[in-house]
N, CA and C of each residue as an Amber inpcrd file, in Angstrom:
protein
   249
 -63.7660000  48.9160000  16.3210000 -63.6750000  47.5310000  15.9660000
 -62.1860000  47.1750000  15.9250000 -61.7450000  46.1270000  16.2270000
 -60.3890000  45.5640000  16.2550000 -60.1910000  44.4900000  15.2780000
 -60.4420000  44.7660000  14.0680000 -60.4860000  43.8650000  13.0390000
 -59.0350000  43.7630000  12.2640000 -58.5270000  42.7200000  12.0200000
 -57.1540000  42.7720000  11.2480000 -57.2160000  41.2670000  10.4750000
 -55.9450000  41.0250000   9.9710000 -55.7910000  39.7880000   9.3160000
 -54.9510000  38.9460000  10.1840000 -55.1510000  37.4950000  10.0850000
 -54.5200000  36.6540000  10.9860000 -52.8820000  36.8100000  10.8880000
 -52.2270000  37.1130000   9.8410000 -50.8950000  37.3180000   9.8230000
 -50.4540000  38.3590000  10.6690000 -51.2020000  39.3530000  11.1200000
 -50.8680000  40.5360000  11.9210000 -50.7720000  40.2700000  13.3300000
 -51.4000000  39.0970000  13.7300000 -51.4000000  38.7760000  15.2060000
 -50.1390000  38.3100000  15.6760000 -49.6200000  38.4770000  16.7240000
 -48.5140000  38.0510000  17.4100000 -48.5000000  36.7950000  18.1200000
 -47.4790000  36.0880000  18.4180000 -47.5380000  34.7770000  19.1120000
 -48.3020000  35.0170000  20.5560000 -49.1880000  34.1800000  20.7660000
 -49.9020000  34.2180000  22.0630000 -51.2180000  35.1140000  21.9820000
 -51.4520000  35.7340000  20.8900000 -52.7140000  36.5820000  20.6390000
 -53.7650000  35.7050000  20.1720000 -55.0360000  36.0340000  20.4330000
 -56.1610000  35.2170000  20.0460000 -57.1170000  36.0690000  19.3340000
 -57.8060000  35.4540000  18.4340000 -58.8230000  36.1520000  17.7120000
 -60.0440000  35.1770000  17.3030000 -61.0440000  35.7510000  16.5130000
 -62.1280000  35.0570000  16.0460000 -62.2660000  35.2240000  14.5030000
 -62.3410000  34.2450000  13.8030000 -62.4300000  34.3480000  12.2210000
 -63.6610000  35.0480000  11.8950000 -63.5660000  36.1270000  11.0410000
 -64.7650000  36.8560000  10.6680000 -64.9830000  36.7180000   9.1700000
 -64.0200000  36.1750000   8.4220000 -64.3380000  36.1760000   7.0160000
 -62.9490000  36.0640000   6.2350000 -63.0270000  36.1480000   4.9270000
 -61.8750000  36.0310000   3.9750000 -61.7600000  37.1910000   2.9740000
 -60.6020000  37.4290000   2.3990000 -60.5060000  38.2130000   1.2390000
 -59.5770000  37.4940000   0.2710000 -59.7060000  37.8790000  -1.0820000
 -58.9750000  37.1920000  -1.9660000 -59.7690000  36.2420000  -2.7170000
 -59.0580000  35.2710000  -3.4010000 -59.6450000  34.4130000  -4.3740000
 -60.5510000  33.1090000  -3.5150000 -61.5270000  32.9750000  -4.1980000
 -62.5850000  32.0630000  -3.5400000 -62.1280000  30.7080000  -3.4410000
 -61.3940000  30.2330000  -4.2590000 -60.7310000  28.7930000  -4.0800000
 -60.0620000  28.6690000  -2.7660000 -59.4570000  29.6860000  -2.3390000
 -58.6400000  29.5780000  -0.9500000 -59.6780000  29.5450000   0.1530000
 -60.8160000  30.3090000  -0.0890000 -61.7840000  30.2260000   0.9280000
 -62.2210000  28.7160000   1.3000000 -62.5540000  28.0680000   0.2790000
 -63.0950000  26.6400000   0.5340000 -61.9370000  25.9180000   1.2010000
 -60.6360000  25.9610000   0.7720000 -59.7300000  25.2470000   1.4970000
 -59.4660000  25.5180000   2.9100000 -59.5650000  26.9030000   3.2690000
 -59.4910000  27.3060000   4.6240000 -60.7920000  26.7130000   5.4580000
 -61.9240000  26.8240000   4.9070000 -63.0840000  26.2720000   5.5290000
 -62.9460000  24.7810000   5.7760000 -62.4120000  24.0530000   4.8470000
 -62.1460000  22.7200000   5.0600000 -61.1290000  22.1900000   6.0960000
 -60.3140000  23.1750000   6.5190000 -59.2860000  23.1030000   7.5300000
 -59.8050000  23.4540000   8.8340000 -61.2000000  23.9030000   8.9640000
 -61.8380000  24.3850000  10.1800000 -61.7850000  25.9190000  10.4220000
 -61.2930000  26.6400000   9.5170000 -61.2440000  28.1590000   9.7090000
 -62.4930000  28.6940000   9.2570000 -63.6010000  28.5390000   9.9180000
 -64.9350000  28.9030000   9.5030000 -65.2710000  30.1710000  10.3560000
 -66.2830000  30.9830000   9.8850000 -66.7140000  32.3050000  10.5990000
 -66.9830000  31.8410000  12.1160000 -66.5040000  32.5280000  12.8350000
 -66.7440000  32.3760000  14.3860000 -65.8960000  31.5720000  15.1440000
 -64.8260000  30.7100000  14.3850000 -63.8700000  30.0310000  15.0930000
 -62.8740000  30.7850000  15.8900000 -62.7930000  30.3760000  17.1160000
 -61.6130000  31.1490000  17.9760000 -60.3560000  30.4410000  17.5720000
 -59.3340000  31.2760000  17.7050000 -58.0150000  30.9010000  17.0540000
 -56.9180000  31.5440000  17.9100000 -55.8890000  30.7580000  18.3160000
 -54.6480000  31.2690000  19.0240000 -53.4250000  31.0760000  18.1150000
 -52.7870000  32.1330000  17.9820000 -51.4330000  32.0440000  17.3770000
 -50.4820000  31.5320000  18.2730000 -49.9760000  30.4820000  18.0720000
 -48.9040000  29.6640000  18.9190000 -47.5870000  30.1840000  18.7820000
 -47.0740000  30.0690000  17.3950000 -45.6440000  30.4510000  17.3040000
 -45.4470000  30.6940000  15.7400000 -44.2170000  31.1560000  15.5260000
 -43.8430000  31.3810000  14.0860000 -42.6400000  30.4600000  13.8500000
 -42.3730000  30.0760000  12.5650000 -41.0290000  29.4290000  12.2810000
 -39.9500000  30.3460000  12.3300000 -38.6370000  29.9170000  12.6210000
 -37.5510000  30.6490000  12.8680000 -37.3820000  31.8980000  11.8610000
 -37.7390000  31.6680000  10.6920000 -37.6680000  32.7320000   9.6240000
 -39.0280000  33.4740000   9.4080000 -39.9360000  33.2170000  10.2910000
 -41.1500000  33.9450000  10.3910000 -42.3850000  33.2650000   9.4460000
 -42.1290000  32.2280000   8.8110000 -43.0690000  31.5580000   7.8910000
 -42.8440000  30.1730000   7.8450000 -43.6860000  29.2720000   8.0810000
 -45.1750000  29.5510000   8.2700000 -45.4040000  29.9210000   9.8090000
 -46.5780000  30.0870000   9.9570000 -47.1220000  30.2470000  11.4760000
 -47.8710000  29.0180000  11.9120000 -47.8930000  28.7470000  13.3380000
 -48.6110000  27.7410000  13.9370000 -49.7690000  28.3750000  14.5500000
 -50.9800000  27.8580000  14.4110000 -52.1900000  28.3000000  15.1290000
 -52.9510000  27.1370000  15.6770000 -53.5420000  27.4410000  16.8150000
 -54.4200000  26.4600000  17.5150000 -55.8530000  26.7690000  17.3560000
 -56.6860000  25.8420000  16.8160000 -58.0940000  25.9720000  16.6710000
 -58.7800000  24.6710000  16.8060000 -59.9830000  24.6780000  17.3830000
 -60.7970000  23.4070000  17.4160000 -60.0330000  22.3220000  17.9720000
 -59.1170000  22.5190000  18.9150000 -58.3390000  21.3200000  19.5750000
 -57.1420000  20.8080000  18.7860000 -56.7690000  21.4550000  17.6760000
 -55.6990000  21.0240000  16.9710000 -54.7820000  22.1300000  16.5930000
 -53.4870000  21.8650000  16.1660000 -52.5050000  22.7240000  15.7760000
 -52.5270000  22.6760000  14.0900000 -52.3980000  23.8170000  13.5220000
 -52.3870000  23.9830000  12.1250000 -51.1260000  24.9460000  11.5750000
 -50.3560000  24.5570000  10.7400000 -49.3410000  25.3900000  10.2460000
 -49.9020000  25.9320000   8.8530000 -49.8780000  27.3920000   8.7570000
 -50.2450000  27.9320000   7.6900000 -49.2680000  29.0690000   7.2530000
 -49.3000000  29.2290000   5.9210000 -48.3390000  30.1520000   5.3210000
 -48.8340000  31.5570000   5.6060000 -47.9430000  32.5680000   5.8910000
 -48.3280000  33.9220000   6.1030000 -49.1790000  34.5330000   5.0740000
 -48.7520000  34.1410000   3.7930000 -49.5050000  34.6820000   2.6160000
 -51.0800000  34.1920000   2.6180000 -51.2500000  33.0250000   3.1430000
 -52.5210000  32.4400000   3.2510000 -53.2460000  33.2050000   4.3870000
 -52.5600000  33.2450000   5.5430000 -53.0380000  33.9380000   6.8370000
 -53.4790000  35.3680000   6.5710000 -52.7920000  36.0060000   5.6900000
 -53.0570000  37.4730000   5.2960000 -54.5120000  37.6110000   4.6430000
 -55.0410000  36.4630000   4.2590000 -56.3560000  36.4030000   3.5860000
 -57.4760000  36.3310000   4.5170000 -57.1760000  35.9250000   5.7970000
 -58.1550000  35.7490000   6.8390000 -58.3550000  36.7970000   7.7990000
 -59.5720000  37.2970000   7.7680000 -60.0910000  38.3500000   8.6620000
 -60.3830000  37.8480000   9.9390000 -59.7800000  38.4970000  11.0220000
 -59.9970000  38.1270000  12.4650000 -60.4000000  39.2440000  13.1840000
 -61.1820000  39.0510000  14.2690000 -61.5090000  40.1470000  15.2280000
 -60.5520000  39.8030000  16.2530000 -59.6500000  40.5260000  16.6010000
 -58.8110000  40.3560000  17.7900000 -59.4130000  40.3110000  19.1700000
 -59.1140000  39.4350000  19.9450000 -59.7650000  39.2350000  21.2400000
 -59.5100000  40.3550000  22.1010000 -60.6560000  41.1490000  22.3800000
 -60.2890000  42.3500000  23.3810000 -59.7890000  42.1220000  24.5480000
 -59.9150000  41.0180000  25.1080000 -59.4000000  40.5880000  26.4870000
 -57.9750000  40.0670000  26.4930000 -57.5110000  39.9880000  25.2270000
 -56.2430000  39.3620000  25.1430000 -55.0700000  40.2180000  25.5550000
 -54.1870000  39.7400000  26.3960000 -52.9750000  40.5720000  26.8920000
 -51.7630000  40.1380000  26.2390000 -51.8070000  39.1570000  25.3050000
 -50.7430000  38.6980000  24.5820000 -49.9470000  37.5970000  25.3040000
 -50.5850000  36.9580000  26.2550000 -49.9500000  35.8180000  26.9840000
 -50.6710000  34.4540000  26.7790000
């Protein structure tokens, strides 16, 4: 299984949200932003100093702090070539 956290994906890589770790209050906030189980996600780019990161999901772009992205479990897309 190719499971990791969102902050570990590189720009251009895709994954599917599998769940969360950490405090429950953050889980609710992430779900309200559309990061629910089964959502496909693309890492678009990182800010010049590496934080925050921009992801694309459900037809919109979202900037998220890497410390929050580290709490999102994703299944890396096995057909992803990083492009």
